[in-house]
Backbone as JSON Lines, residues from 0, in Angstrom:
{"i":0,"aa":"X","n":[-51.82,179.12,-11.08],"ca":[-52.76,179.31,-10.0],"c":[-52.07,178.91,-8.71]}
{"i":1,"aa":"X","n":[-51.93,179.83,-7.76],"ca":[-51.27,179.55,-6.49],"c":[-52.07,180.17,-5.38]}
{"i":2,"aa":"X","n":[-52.13,179.51,-4.27],"ca":[-52.81,180.05,-3.1],"c":[-51.92,179.9,-1.9]}
{"i":3,"aa":"X","n":[-52.06,180.79,-0.96],"ca":[-51.22,180.83,0.23],"c":[-51.86,179.96,1.31]}
{"i":4,"aa":"X","n":[-51.09,178.97,1.86],"ca":[-51.6,178.13,2.93],"c":[-50.52,177.91,3.95]}
{"i":5,"aa":"X","n":[-50.69,178.35,5.16],"ca":[-49.8,178.06,6.27],"c":[-48.34,178.42,6.04]}
{"i":6,"aa":"X","n":[-48.06,179.53,5.37],"ca":[-46.68,179.94,5.19],"c":[-46.06,179.39,3.93]}
{"i":7,"aa":"X","n":[-46.66,178.42,3.32],"ca":[-46.13,177.83,2.09],"c":[-47.01,178.19,0.92]}
{"i":8,"aa":"X","n":[-46.6,177.91,-0.25],"ca":[-47.39,178.18,-1.43],"c":[-47.86,176.86,-2.01]}
{"i":9,"aa":"X","n":[-49.16,176.76,-2.25],"ca":[-49.71,175.56,-2.87],"c":[-49.94,175.85,-4.33]}
{"i":10,"aa":"X","n":[-49.5,174.99,-5.19],"ca":[-49.72,175.17,-6.62],"c":[-50.51,173.99,-7.14]}
{"i":11,"aa":"X","n":[-51.39,174.25,-8.04],"ca":[-52.21,173.19,-8.63],"c":[-51.62,172.71,-9.93]}
{"i":12,"aa":"X","n":[-50.4,173.16,-10.25],"ca":[-49.76,172.72,-11.48],"c":[-49.4,171.25,-11.37]}
{"i":13,"aa":"X","n":[-49.67,170.47,-12.4],"ca":[-49.34,169.04,-12.33],"c":[-47.83,168.83,-12.3]}
{"i":14,"aa":"X","n":[-47.41,167.84,-11.54],"ca":[-46.0,167.49,-11.44],"c":[-45.74,166.26,-12.29]}
{"i":15,"aa":"X","n":[-44.61,166.26,-13.0],"ca":[-44.27,165.15,-13.87],"c":[-43.77,163.95,-13.09]}
{"i":16,"aa":"X","n":[-43.98,162.78,-13.63],"ca":[-43.47,161.54,-13.05],"c":[-43.18,160.59,-14.2]}
{"i":17,"aa":"X","n":[-42.78,159.39,-13.87],"ca":[-42.49,158.39,-14.9],"c":[-43.76,158.08,-15.69]}
{"i":18,"aa":"X","n":[-44.9,158.06,-15.0],"ca":[-46.16,157.7,-15.66],"c":[-46.83,158.89,-16.34]}
{"i":19,"aa":"X","n":[-46.27,160.06,-16.23],"ca":[-46.87,161.25,-16.83],"c":[-47.13,162.29,-15.76]}
{"i":20,"aa":"X","n":[-47.82,163.36,-16.11],"ca":[-48.06,164.44,-15.14],"c":[-49.02,164.01,-14.04]}
{"i":21,"aa":"X","n":[-48.74,164.52,-12.83],"ca":[-49.64,164.26,-11.7],"c":[-50.72,165.32,-11.69]}
{"i":22,"aa":"X","n":[-51.92,164.9,-11.42],"ca":[-53.03,165.85,-11.31],"c":[-53.85,165.55,-10.07]}
{"i":23,"aa":"X","n":[-53.23,164.93,-9.06],"ca":[-53.98,164.46,-7.9],"c":[-54.08,165.49,-6.78]}
{"i":24,"aa":"X","n":[-53.8,166.73,-7.02],"ca":[-54.02,167.73,-5.99],"c":[-52.91,168.75,-5.94]}
{"i":25,"aa":"X","n":[-53.09,169.72,-5.04],"ca":[-52.09,170.79,-4.93],"c":[-50.78,170.28,-4.35]}
{"i":26,"aa":"X","n":[-49.69,170.95,-4.69],"ca":[-48.37,170.62,-4.19],"c":[-47.94,171.73,-3.24]}
{"i":27,"aa":"X","n":[-47.46,171.36,-2.06],"ca":[-47.02,172.35,-1.09],"c":[-45.55,172.65,-1.3]}
{"i":28,"aa":"X","n":[-45.2,173.91,-1.29],"ca":[-43.81,174.33,-1.38],"c":[-43.44,175.04,-0.1]}
{"i":29,"aa":"X","n":[-42.18,174.95,0.27],"ca":[-41.7,175.65,1.46],"c":[-41.66,177.14,1.19]}
{"i":30,"aa":"X","n":[-41.85,177.95,2.23],"ca":[-41.71,179.4,2.05],"c":[-40.3,179.72,1.55]}
{"i":31,"aa":"X","n":[-40.16,180.81,0.81],"ca":[-38.88,181.17,0.22],"c":[-37.78,181.32,1.28]}
{"i":32,"aa":"X","n":[-38.1,181.83,2.45],"ca":[-37.08,182.06,3.49],"c":[-36.48,180.74,3.96]}
{"i":33,"aa":"X","n":[-37.26,179.66,3.99],"ca":[-36.75,178.39,4.5],"c":[-36.04,177.57,3.41]}
{"i":34,"aa":"X","n":[-36.03,178.04,2.17],"ca":[-35.37,177.33,1.09],"c":[-33.86,177.54,1.11]}
{"i":35,"aa":"X","n":[-33.39,178.53,1.86],"ca":[-31.95,178.82,1.91],"c":[-31.21,177.65,2.56]}
{"i":36,"aa":"X","n":[-30.16,177.16,1.9],"ca":[-29.38,176.06,2.43],"c":[-28.43,176.57,3.5]}
{"i":37,"aa":"X","n":[-28.41,175.87,4.63],"ca":[-27.51,176.2,5.71],"c":[-26.71,174.97,6.07]}
{"i":38,"aa":"X","n":[-25.43,175.13,6.31],"ca":[-24.62,174.01,6.76],"c":[-24.35,173.03,5.65]}
{"i":39,"aa":"X","n":[-24.75,171.8,5.85],"ca":[-24.44,170.74,4.92],"c":[-25.59,170.53,3.94]}
{"i":40,"aa":"X","n":[-25.43,169.51,3.13],"ca":[-26.47,169.15,2.18],"c":[-27.79,168.9,2.89]}
{"i":41,"aa":"X","n":[-27.73,168.35,4.1],"ca":[-28.94,168.02,4.85],"c":[-29.43,169.17,5.69]}
{"i":42,"aa":"X","n":[-28.82,170.34,5.54],"ca":[-29.2,171.54,6.27],"c":[-29.07,171.37,7.77]}
{"i":43,"aa":"X","n":[-28.19,170.5,8.19],"ca":[-28.07,170.2,9.61],"c":[-27.09,171.09,10.32]}
{"i":44,"aa":"X","n":[-27.21,171.03,11.6],"ca":[-26.24,171.72,12.46],"c":[-25.95,170.76,13.6]}
{"i":45,"aa":"X","n":[-25.81,171.25,14.79],"ca":[-25.43,170.39,15.9],"c":[-26.44,169.28,16.15]}
{"i":46,"aa":"X","n":[-27.7,169.55,15.97],"ca":[-28.72,168.53,16.18],"c":[-28.56,167.35,15.23]}
{"i":47,"aa":"X","n":[-28.32,167.64,13.94],"ca":[-28.15,166.57,12.97],"c":[-26.86,165.79,13.25]}
{"i":48,"aa":"X","n":[-25.77,166.5,13.52],"ca":[-24.5,165.81,13.75],"c":[-24.55,164.99,15.03]}
{"i":49,"aa":"X","n":[-25.25,165.48,16.03],"ca":[-25.43,164.7,17.25],"c":[-26.2,163.42,16.95]}
{"i":50,"aa":"X","n":[-27.24,163.53,16.15],"ca":[-28.05,162.37,15.77],"c":[-27.2,161.36,15.0]}
{"i":51,"aa":"X","n":[-26.43,161.84,14.02],"ca":[-25.59,160.96,13.2],"c":[-24.56,160.26,14.07]}
{"i":52,"aa":"X","n":[-23.85,161.01,14.91],"ca":[-22.83,160.41,15.77],"c":[-23.43,159.41,16.75]}
{"i":53,"aa":"X","n":[-24.62,159.72,17.27],"ca":[-25.27,158.8,18.2],"c":[-25.6,157.48,17.51]}
{"i":54,"aa":"X","n":[-26.09,157.55,16.27],"ca":[-26.42,156.33,15.54],"c":[-25.17,155.54,15.19]}
{"i":55,"aa":"X","n":[-24.12,156.23,14.72],"ca":[-22.88,155.54,14.36],"c":[-22.26,154.86,15.57]}
{"i":56,"aa":"X","n":[-22.18,155.59,16.69],"ca":[-21.59,154.99,17.89],"c":[-22.45,153.85,18.41]}
{"i":57,"aa":"X","n":[-23.76,153.98,18.32],"ca":[-24.64,152.9,18.76],"c":[-24.45,151.64,17.95]}
{"i":58,"aa":"X","n":[-24.36,151.77,16.64],"ca":[-24.15,150.61,15.77],"c":[-22.78,149.99,16.04]}
{"i":59,"aa":"X","n":[-21.75,150.83,16.2],"ca":[-20.41,150.31,16.48],"c":[-20.39,149.54,17.8]}
{"i":60,"aa":"X","n":[-21.03,150.07,18.82],"ca":[-21.08,149.39,20.12],"c":[-21.85,148.08,20.0]}
{"i":61,"aa":"X","n":[-22.93,148.08,19.23],"ca":[-23.7,146.86,19.02],"c":[-22.83,145.76,18.4]}
{"i":62,"aa":"X","n":[-22.1,146.11,17.34],"ca":[-21.26,145.1,16.68],"c":[-20.12,144.64,17.58]}
{"i":63,"aa":"X","n":[-19.57,145.55,18.38],"ca":[-18.56,145.13,19.34],"c":[-19.14,144.1,20.31]}
{"i":64,"aa":"X","n":[-20.32,144.39,20.84],"ca":[-20.94,143.46,21.8],"c":[-21.23,142.11,21.14]}
{"i":65,"aa":"X","n":[-21.66,142.13,19.89],"ca":[-21.92,140.88,19.17],"c":[-20.63,140.05,19.06]}
{"i":66,"aa":"X","n":[-19.55,140.68,18.63],"ca":[-18.27,139.97,18.51],"c":[-17.78,139.51,19.88]}
{"i":67,"aa":"X","n":[-17.96,140.35,20.89],"ca":[-17.52,139.99,22.24],"c":[-18.26,138.76,22.77]}
{"i":68,"aa":"X","n":[-19.56,138.7,22.53],"ca":[-20.34,137.54,22.97],"c":[-19.9,136.29,22.22]}
{"i":69,"aa":"X","n":[-19.67,136.43,20.92],"ca":[-19.25,135.27,20.12],"c":[-17.87,134.77,20.53]}
{"i":70,"aa":"X","n":[-16.92,135.7,20.73],"ca":[-15.58,135.2,21.1],"c":[-15.54,134.67,22.53]}
{"i":71,"aa":"X","n":[-16.37,135.19,23.4],"ca":[-16.43,134.65,24.76],"c":[-17.09,133.26,24.75]}
{"i":72,"aa":"X","n":[-18.02,133.05,23.85],"ca":[-18.68,131.75,23.75],"c":[-17.71,130.66,23.29]}
{"i":73,"aa":"X","n":[-16.62,131.05,22.66],"ca":[-15.63,130.07,22.22],"c":[-15.01,129.29,23.37]}
{"i":74,"aa":"X","n":[-14.98,129.88,24.56],"ca":[-14.36,129.21,25.69],"c":[-15.1,127.9,26.01]}
{"i":75,"aa":"X","n":[-16.39,127.84,25.73],"ca":[-17.16,126.61,25.98],"c":[-16.86,125.54,24.92]}
{"i":76,"aa":"X","n":[-16.57,126.01,23.7],"ca":[-16.27,125.06,22.62],"c":[-14.86,124.5,22.75]}
{"i":77,"aa":"X","n":[-13.9,125.42,22.85],"ca":[-12.52,125.0,22.89],"c":[-11.67,126.09,23.53]}
{"i":78,"aa":"X","n":[-11.09,125.83,24.68],"ca":[-10.22,126.83,25.31],"c":[-9.05,127.24,24.42]}
{"i":79,"aa":"X","n":[-8.57,126.33,23.58],"ca":[-7.47,126.65,22.69],"c":[-7.91,127.67,21.63]}
{"i":80,"aa":"X","n":[-9.11,127.47,21.09],"ca":[-9.64,128.4,20.09],"c":[-9.86,129.78,20.73]}
{"i":81,"aa":"X","n":[-10.39,129.77,21.96],"ca":[-10.59,131.02,22.68],"c":[-9.26,131.75,22.86]}
{"i":82,"aa":"X","n":[-8.23,131.04,23.32],"ca":[-6.92,131.66,23.53],"c":[-6.33,132.18,22.22]}
{"i":83,"aa":"X","n":[-6.56,131.48,21.13],"ca":[-6.06,131.93,19.82],"c":[-6.73,133.24,19.4]}
{"i":84,"aa":"X","n":[-8.05,133.31,19.59],"ca":[-8.78,134.53,19.22],"c":[-8.34,135.69,20.12]}
{"i":85,"aa":"X","n":[-8.26,135.46,21.4],"ca":[-7.84,136.51,22.33],"c":[-6.41,136.96,22.01]}
{"i":86,"aa":"X","n":[-5.57,136.05,21.57],"ca":[-4.2,136.41,21.19],"c":[-4.16,137.38,20.02]}
{"i":87,"aa":"X","n":[-5.13,137.25,19.1],"ca":[-5.17,138.18,17.96],"c":[-5.56,139.59,18.39]}
{"i":88,"aa":"X","n":[-6.17,139.72,19.56],"ca":[-6.58,141.03,20.03],"c":[-5.42,141.83,20.63]}
{"i":89,"aa":"X","n":[-4.31,141.21,20.84],"ca":[-3.17,141.89,21.48],"c":[-2.22,142.44,20.42]}
{"i":90,"aa":"X","n":[-2.77,143.24,19.52],"ca":[-1.99,143.85,18.45],"c":[-2.19,145.36,18.5]}
{"i":91,"aa":"X","n":[-1.28,146.13,17.9],"ca":[-1.44,147.59,17.89],"c":[-2.73,148.04,17.2]}
{"i":92,"aa":"X","n":[-3.14,147.34,16.16],"ca":[-4.37,147.74,15.47],"c":[-5.58,147.55,16.38]}
{"i":93,"aa":"X","n":[-5.6,146.46,17.12],"ca":[-6.71,146.24,18.06],"c":[-6.65,147.25,19.2]}
{"i":94,"aa":"X","n":[-5.44,147.7,19.57],"ca":[-5.31,148.74,20.59],"c":[-5.98,150.02,20.09]}
{"i":95,"aa":"X","n":[-5.76,150.36,18.83],"ca":[-6.44,151.53,18.25],"c":[-7.95,151.31,18.23]}
{"i":96,"aa":"X","n":[-8.36,150.07,17.97],"ca":[-9.79,149.75,18.01],"c":[-10.37,149.92,19.4]}
{"i":97,"aa":"X","n":[-9.6,149.56,20.43],"ca":[-10.06,149.76,21.8],"c":[-10.21,151.25,22.11]}
{"i":98,"aa":"X","n":[-9.28,152.06,21.62],"ca":[-9.37,153.5,21.82],"c":[-10.64,154.03,21.16]}
{"i":99,"aa":"X","n":[-10.88,153.61,19.92],"ca":[-12.09,154.05,19.21],"c":[-13.35,153.57,19.93]}
{"i":100,"aa":"X","n":[-13.32,152.36,20.47],"ca":[-14.47,151.82,21.18],"c":[-14.78,152.65,22.43]}
{"i":101,"aa":"X","n":[-13.75,152.96,23.21],"ca":[-13.97,153.75,24.42],"c":[-14.47,155.15,24.06]}
{"i":102,"aa":"X","n":[-13.91,155.73,23.01],"ca":[-14.37,157.05,22.57],"c":[-15.85,157.0,22.17]}
{"i":103,"aa":"X","n":[-16.24,155.93,21.47],"ca":[-17.63,155.78,21.05],"c":[-18.55,155.58,22.25]}
{"i":104,"aa":"X","n":[-18.14,154.75,23.19],"ca":[-18.98,154.48,24.37],"c":[-19.17,155.75,25.2]}
{"i":105,"aa":"X","n":[-18.1,156.5,25.42],"ca":[-18.2,157.71,26.23],"c":[-19.1,158.74,25.55]}
{"i":106,"aa":"X","n":[-18.91,158.94,24.24],"ca":[-19.79,159.89,23.54],"c":[-21.24,159.42,23.59]}
{"i":107,"aa":"X","n":[-21.46,158.14,23.31],"ca":[-22.82,157.61,23.29],"c":[-23.5,157.77,24.65]}
{"i":108,"aa":"X","n":[-22.75,157.55,25.72],"ca":[-23.32,157.68,27.06],"c":[-23.69,159.13,27.36]}
{"i":109,"aa":"X","n":[-22.75,160.06,27.13],"ca":[-23.04,161.47,27.42],"c":[-24.15,162.0,26.53]}
{"i":110,"aa":"X","n":[-24.13,161.64,25.25],"ca":[-25.17,162.11,24.35],"c":[-26.52,161.48,24.7]}
{"i":111,"aa":"X","n":[-26.51,160.25,25.19],"ca":[-27.76,159.63,25.65],"c":[-28.37,160.39,26.81]}
{"i":112,"aa":"X","n":[-27.53,160.85,27.73],"ca":[-28.04,161.68,28.84],"c":[-28.61,162.99,28.3]}
{"i":113,"aa":"X","n":[-27.95,163.56,27.3],"ca":[-28.45,164.79,26.67],"c":[-29.82,164.55,26.04]}
{"i":114,"aa":"X","n":[-29.99,163.42,25.38],"ca":[-31.27,163.1,24.75],"c":[-32.36,162.93,25.8]}
{"i":115,"aa":"X","n":[-32.01,162.31,26.92],"ca":[-32.99,162.16,28.01],"c":[-33.41,163.54,28.52]}
{"i":116,"aa":"X","n":[-32.44,164.45,28.67],"ca":[-32.78,165.8,29.12],"c":[-33.67,166.52,28.11]}
{"i":117,"aa":"X","n":[-33.38,166.35,26.84],"ca":[-34.22,166.99,25.81],"c":[-35.64,166.43,25.87]}
{"i":118,"aa":"X","n":[-35.77,165.12,26.09],"ca":[-37.09,164.49,26.1],"c":[-37.9,164.79,27.35]}
{"i":119,"aa":"X","n":[-37.23,164.84,28.51],"ca":[-37.98,164.91,29.77],"c":[-37.87,166.24,30.5]}
{"i":120,"aa":"X","n":[-37.02,167.14,30.07],"ca":[-36.9,168.45,30.7],"c":[-37.63,169.44,29.8]}
{"i":121,"aa":"X","n":[-38.52,170.22,30.37],"ca":[-39.33,171.12,29.55],"c":[-38.5,172.13,28.77]}
{"i":122,"aa":"X","n":[-37.35,172.51,29.28],"ca":[-36.49,173.47,28.58],"c":[-35.4,172.77,27.76]}
{"i":123,"aa":"X","n":[-35.44,171.45,27.71],"ca":[-34.43,170.69,26.99],"c":[-34.27,171.08,25.53]}
{"i":124,"aa":"X","n":[-35.37,171.14,24.77],"ca":[-35.21,171.52,23.35],"c":[-34.59,172.9,23.17]}
{"i":125,"aa":"X","n":[-34.89,173.81,24.07],"ca":[-34.34,175.16,23.98],"c":[-32.82,175.16,24.15]}
{"i":126,"aa":"X","n":[-32.32,174.29,25.02],"ca":[-30.89,174.25,25.33],"c":[-30.16,173.08,24.68]}
{"i":127,"aa":"X","n":[-30.78,172.44,23.69],"ca":[-30.16,171.25,23.11],"c":[-28.82,171.56,22.47]}
{"i":128,"aa":"X","n":[-28.66,172.7,21.85],"ca":[-27.38,173.04,21.21],"c":[-26.3,173.26,22.26]}
{"i":129,"aa":"X","n":[-26.61,173.97,23.31],"ca":[-25.63,174.19,24.39],"c":[-25.27,172.86,25.05]}
{"i":130,"aa":"X","n":[-26.27,172.0,25.23],"ca":[-25.99,170.7,25.83],"c":[-25.11,169.83,24.93]}
{"i":131,"aa":"X","n":[-25.24,169.99,23.61],"ca":[-24.37,169.25,22.7],"c":[-22.91,169.65,22.94]}
{"i":132,"aa":"X","n":[-22.66,170.94,23.07],"ca":[-21.28,171.39,23.29],"c":[-20.78,170.98,24.66]}
{"i":133,"aa":"X","n":[-21.68,170.92,25.64],"ca":[-21.29,170.41,26.96],"c":[-20.89,168.93,26.85]}
{"i":134,"aa":"X","n":[-21.65,168.17,26.07],"ca":[-21.32,166.75,25.83],"c":[-19.93,166.64,25.21]}
{"i":135,"aa":"X","n":[-19.64,167.48,24.23],"ca":[-18.34,167.42,23.56],"c":[-17.22,167.75,24.56]}
{"i":136,"aa":"X","n":[-17.43,168.75,25.41],"ca":[-16.4,169.11,26.4],"c":[-16.21,167.98,27.41]}
{"i":137,"aa":"X","n":[-17.31,167.43,27.93],"ca":[-17.2,166.32,28.89],"c":[-16.54,165.1,28.23]}
{"i":138,"aa":"X","n":[-16.87,164.84,26.98],"ca":[-16.27,163.73,26.23],"c":[-14.76,163.95,26.11]}
{"i":139,"aa":"X","n":[-14.36,165.17,25.75],"ca":[-12.93,165.47,25.59],"c":[-12.18,165.32,26.91]}
{"i":140,"aa":"X","n":[-12.8,165.75,28.02],"ca":[-12.16,165.62,29.33],"c":[-12.0,164.14,29.69]}
{"i":141,"aa":"X","n":[-13.06,163.36,29.49],"ca":[-13.0,161.94,29.81],"c":[-11.96,161.22,28.95]}
{"i":142,"aa":"X","n":[-11.92,161.54,27.67],"ca":[-10.97,160.9,26.77],"c":[-9.55,161.35,27.11]}
{"i":143,"aa":"X","n":[-9.37,162.6,27.51],"ca":[-8.04,163.08,27.89],"c":[-7.51,162.33,29.1]}
{"i":144,"aa":"X","n":[-8.39,161.87,29.98],"ca":[-7.97,161.07,31.12],"c":[-7.63,159.64,30.74]}
{"i":145,"aa":"X","n":[-8.25,159.13,29.7],"ca":[-8.07,157.74,29.27],"c":[-6.92,157.58,28.27]}
{"i":146,"aa":"X","n":[-6.81,158.52,27.36],"ca":[-5.92,158.37,26.21],"c":[-4.44,158.22,26.55]}
{"i":147,"aa":"X","n":[-3.88,158.98,27.5],"ca":[-2.43,158.82,27.75],"c":[-2.03,157.4,28.14]}
{"i":148,"aa":"X","n":[-2.79,156.79,29.02],"ca":[-2.46,155.43,29.45],"c":[-2.6,154.44,28.3]}
{"i":149,"aa":"X","n":[-3.64,154.59,27.52],"ca":[-3.86,153.68,26.41],"c":[-2.79,153.87,25.33]}
{"i":150,"aa":"X","n":[-2.37,155.1,25.11],"ca":[-1.3,155.34,24.13],"c":[0.03,154.77,24.62]}
{"i":151,"aa":"X","n":[0.25,154.75,25.93],"ca":[1.46,154.11,26.46],"c":[1.43,152.61,26.15]}
{"i":152,"aa":"X","n":[0.27,151.99,26.24],"ca":[0.14,150.58,25.87],"c":[0.41,150.39,24.38]}
{"i":153,"aa":"X","n":[-0.05,151.34,23.57],"ca":[0.16,151.24,22.13],"c":[1.66,151.35,21.81]}
{"i":154,"aa":"X","n":[2.35,152.27,22.44],"ca":[3.79,152.44,22.22],"c":[4.53,151.18,22.7]}
{"i":155,"aa":"X","n":[4.09,150.6,23.82],"ca":[4.72,149.38,24.33],"c":[4.52,148.22,23.36]}
{"i":156,"aa":"X","n":[3.4,148.2,22.62],"ca":[3.17,147.15,21.64],"c":[4.17,147.2,20.5]}
{"i":157,"aa":"X","n":[4.61,148.41,20.16],"ca":[5.56,148.57,19.05],"c":[6.98,148.23,19.48]}
{"i":158,"aa":"X","n":[7.26,148.21,20.76],"ca":[8.63,147.91,21.25],"c":[8.85,146.44,21.44]}
């Protein structure tokens, strides 16, 4: 027994669970056209990847700020301890970390502006995909201006 409701199909067939079959009402299924998988497992495209990157960069920036506050607080406890911690930051690996941090901050900032436009501009949702690619281009331009100098510091660390 199936009935058509709002583009989907509702079935009254009981669904199985650990406790046995469910009989608590109809189950809604997506229309056949929307069942087709597109892109990744999550069916995402630029919107999903933008969301994922925004969350990852936000968490990374948060943890950087937490560590930065903690290591700066060391100066009140012991200037020697502070100098020792800061000395560990002057390594090639930390230089790569600084590059990753700047890349994350720049993407997060540009994508945050894109999110503001989507939320507050009436045509924002319509142009969200184009704005994502604009963010990527602006990010690449900004990083291209930063990266050569930072890579020179990285090469100098190895010498």
